[in-house]
N, C-alpha and C positions, 0 to 999 in steps of 0.2 A: 244646266250649263249654257251660257249665253253664246249665241251664234255670232260669228264675225260679221261685221257690217260689210255689205258689198262695196266694191271699189266704184267710186263715182266717176263716170266718163264725161269729160268736158265736151260740149258741142260748140263748134265754131259758128259764128254768125253767117248770114247769107252774103253780106258784103264785107270783104276783107280789105279795108283801106288802112292807111297809115295810123290813124288814131286807134282803130280796133286792134291792130297788131301791137302797138305800144301797150295798150291795156292788157292784152293777153300775155305779153312777155312779163309785165309786172306781176301778173297772177301766177306765173310759173308754168306757162303752157309747154315750154321746152322740156320740162321734167316730167310731164304726164306720160304714162306708158303708151296710150293709143287714143288720142282725141277723135271725136266724131266729126268728120269733114263732109258728111253727106249733104248738109244744108248749104254749103258754100256754092254760090252761083257767080259772083263777081269778085275780082281781085285786082288791085293795082300792083305797082312794082313791089311795095313792101309786103303786100299779101302774098304775091307770087314767091317772094323769097322765103317767107315763112312756110308755105306749102312745099317748097323745094327741100328745106331742111327736114320737115316732117316725113316726106316721102323717101328721102335718103336713109332715114333711120328705120322706116317701116314701109317697104314697097307696097304692101297690101292697101295702104291708105289711098293710093292713086286710083284704084279701081272704083272708089266711091265718088270721085269727082266727075263733074260733067265733061263732055267731050272737048269743049272749048278750052277748059283749063288743062286737061291732059295734053292737048296739042301745044299749048303755050309752054308747059313744063318740058315737053320733049324738045321743042325748039331751043329752049334755054340750055338744056343739056348738050345739044349739038354745038351751040355757040361757045359754051364753056370748054368743050373738048378742042374746038378749033383754035381758040385763043390761048390755050394752055401752052406754056413754053416747053419746047421739045429739047431733050438732051442732045447736045452736039455729039456727033459720032467721034469716037476716039481715034485720034490721028496716030498712025504708026510712028514710033519713036525713031528719030534720026540716029543711026548708029554713030555718026561722027560726033553729034552733040552728046550722046550718052557716054562715049569714050572721053570726051573733054570734061564732062561732069565728074566722071570717075577719077580722072587724073587730078583735077582740081581738089576733089575731096581727099585723095591720097596725099597730095602735097600739103594740104592744110593739116592733116593728121600728123604728117612728118614734122612740120614746123612746130606744132603744139607739143609733140613728144620730145623734140630737141630742146625746146624751152623748158619743159618739165625736168629733163635730165640736167640741164645747166643749173636750174634752181635747186635741185637736190644736191648736186655736187657743191654748190656755193653754200648751202645750209650746213655742210660739215665744218665750215669755219666757225660756227656758233656752238660747237660741242662744249667748249670750256668757257663760254661766256657767262656762266652762272645761272642762265635761264633754261638750260637744257633739262628735260625731264628724264633723269636717269632711272627713276622708278618705273616709268613706262617701258624704258629699254630693257630693264631687268625682267619685267613681266613678259614682254614679247620674246626675249631670249629663252625664258623658261618654257614658254609654250611651243616655240619653233625649234628649240634645241634640246632641252632636257627631256621633255615629254616624247620626243621623237627617237631617243636612244634605243629603246627596245626594238622597235620595228626596223630601224636602220641596221642594227646588229643581226637581227634575224635574217633579213634579206641578204646582208653581206655574207653571213655564214652559208646560207643555202647557195648563193651565187658561187662562192669559192668551192663548195662541195661539188656542184654540178659541173663547173668548169674543169675541175681536176678529173672527174670521172670521164667527161666527154673527150678531153684531150688525151687521156691515158689510152683510150681505145685505138686511135690511129697510130699513136707513138709506139704502142706495144707491137704493132705489126712490123716495125723496123728495129725493134729492140731498144727504143729510146724512152721507155717509161720512166727512166731515172731523171729525165729533164722536165717532168711534170711540175715539179716545185718551182723551177725557174720560170716556166711559162706562166703559171698561176701568179707568181710574184710580179712579173712585168705587167701582165694584163690588169691586175688589180691596182697596183700602185700608179701606173701611168694613166689608165683610162677608166676601167670599169667601176672601180670603187667610187670614184668621184662622180661619174656620169649617173650611176644608179642613185647615189645620195642626192644629187641635184634634181633628178626627175622626181624622186619621192618628195623632196622639199617643194618643188613646183606644185605638185598635186595636193600637198598637205598645208604648207605655209602660204604659198602664193594665193591659193584659193581662200584661205582664212583671212588674209589681209584684204583681198578684194571684197569679201562678204562683209567684213567689219566696216570698212569705209563706205561701202555701198549702202549699208543699213543706216549709217550716220547721215548719208546724203538724203535718204528717204525721210528720216526724222528731222531734217533741216538743222542738224547739229553743226555741220560744216559751214552752212550759211551764218549760223550764230557766231562761230569763231571769226568769220570775216567781219561781221558787224561789230564785234568787240575789238577789232584791230589786231587779231592774232593770225599768223600765217598758218594755214593747214599743213604746209610742207614742213615747217619747223616743229609744229605742235603734234602732228599725227604721223607724217611720213618718215621723218628722220629717225625717230626711235625704232620704228619697225625695220627700216632699211639697215640701220646699224646692227640691230640684233640678228637679222638674217645673214648679213655679211660676216659676222663673227661666228655664227652657229654652223654654217656649212663646212668650213675647214675641219672643225672638231668632229662633225658627224661623218664626213668622208673618211677621216682617219680611223674612227671606230668601225665603220663599215669595212674598210680595207683590212684592219686587224682581224675582224671576225671572218672575213673571207680567207685570209691566210690560215686561220685556225681550221677552217673547213678543208683547205688544201692539205694541211698537215695530217688531218684525220684520214684522208684518202691515201696519202703516201704511207701511212702506217698500215692501212689495209693491203697495200701493194707490197709490203715487206720492207720498207725503208725506215731507217731510224730518224729520230727527231734531229740528231746532229747532222745527218746527211741533208735533211730538208733545209736546215738553217744555212748550211754551207752553200747550197744551191741559191738560196735567196741572196746571200752575200756576194755570190759570183755574178748574178744577173741583175740585181737591183742596185742602182747607184744613188748617190746623194742628189745628183741633178734630176733624177726621176722624182724624188720626193719633193724637192723644191719646186719643180714645174707643176706638180699636182697641187701643192699648197697655193701657188700663185693663181692657178685657174680656179681653185675653190673660192678664193676671195671675190674674184670677178663674177663667178656663177652665182654666189650668194647675193651679191649686190643686184645682179640682173633679175633674179627671181623675185626678190623682195620689192624692188622698184617697179617691176611690171605688175605685180599684184596690187600695189598701192595706186598705180596709174589708172588701172581699169576700175578700181573702187571709187576714185575721185570722179571719173567720167561716167559713172553709172547713172541710169535714169532714176525716176522717183516712184517706182512701183516694184512689187516683189519680183515680177518677171524680169525687169531690167537688172535687178541685183543678181539673179541667177545667170542671166546672159553675161554679165560682167565677170562673174566667177568662172564660167566656162572659158571665156576669152582670155582671162588671166592665165589659166592652166595651159591652154593650147599655145598661146603666144610665148609663154615662158619656155615651154619645151622646144618650140621652133628656134627661139633665140639661143638656147643652149646648144642645139645642133650647129647653128651658124658659128657661134663662138668657138666651139670645139674644132670645126674645120679651120678657122683662122689661126687658132693656137697650133694646130698640127703643122700648118705651113710655116709659121714663125719658128717653131722648135726645130723643124727639119732644116730651115735655113741656118739656124744657130748650131746645128750639129748635135742637138739633144735627142 
């Protein structure tokens, strides 16, 4: 078995001038593992630079150099450290300028969101222009509406069941457990059925819209639409917003009906008949309550869908940005729902509803 040949160690010449350095570099001195520098006695600027590079890579080489060259290398190291640019100390941020920057950023975001809202509302005028993609709208409605029916009805049923049981406990102390049906009916029809359905839609549909459009942004599909002269608002946002606007009233109605069914089950456990439960609902729930809930459902559906699409269009171009846009769509959608619910409550109170 043949023995491996020993590694040949290159020896540097006694005088390291510029021609010698050029020749050594052409021969690949910088790729040698550890050249022999013990023979070096004289070096000009180029030779000193080569020795500096070699000693930075292997500090043990400097011990083989004569004292004069080691001193020159040490002086060169001190001069390099002295002339190296120093990082400027971080100045404390002025709180007034930071506040101004935050206000300007918030104002720019408000202007952009207002322009986006106006563009979405204006795009509704093109629904019957012959170029609206009704197939995309049907697909979005199926995903955001039809596929959400089981979970909406389950949550609505459990909500009505829990609300009836929890309200029956204090009412029974005053002998008023017979009013549980009316209480459940008012709470579900006016507020809870719609609010729970809207929050579930924000977490389910709003996040899906943001993730879909954010992924398109990462894959540069939205930029391709702009290159082809197609508006992303009309091509991508409008079908999804229309589907969400139409889906939420239906989902809130189904969730409310499931909740009323849960309340009827509790009333049966308490010993009341179905006829009595229906009479309670007729006595406490009026047509204006249903109409008000339907009106709010259209507005909430539009808000949740438009918010999800807005954050999807503004997403960055990496996976982390898509996740951040999805989270922001859900959180912002829920906050906007709370704000709109407060505004509707004030308006309905002023109208006597």
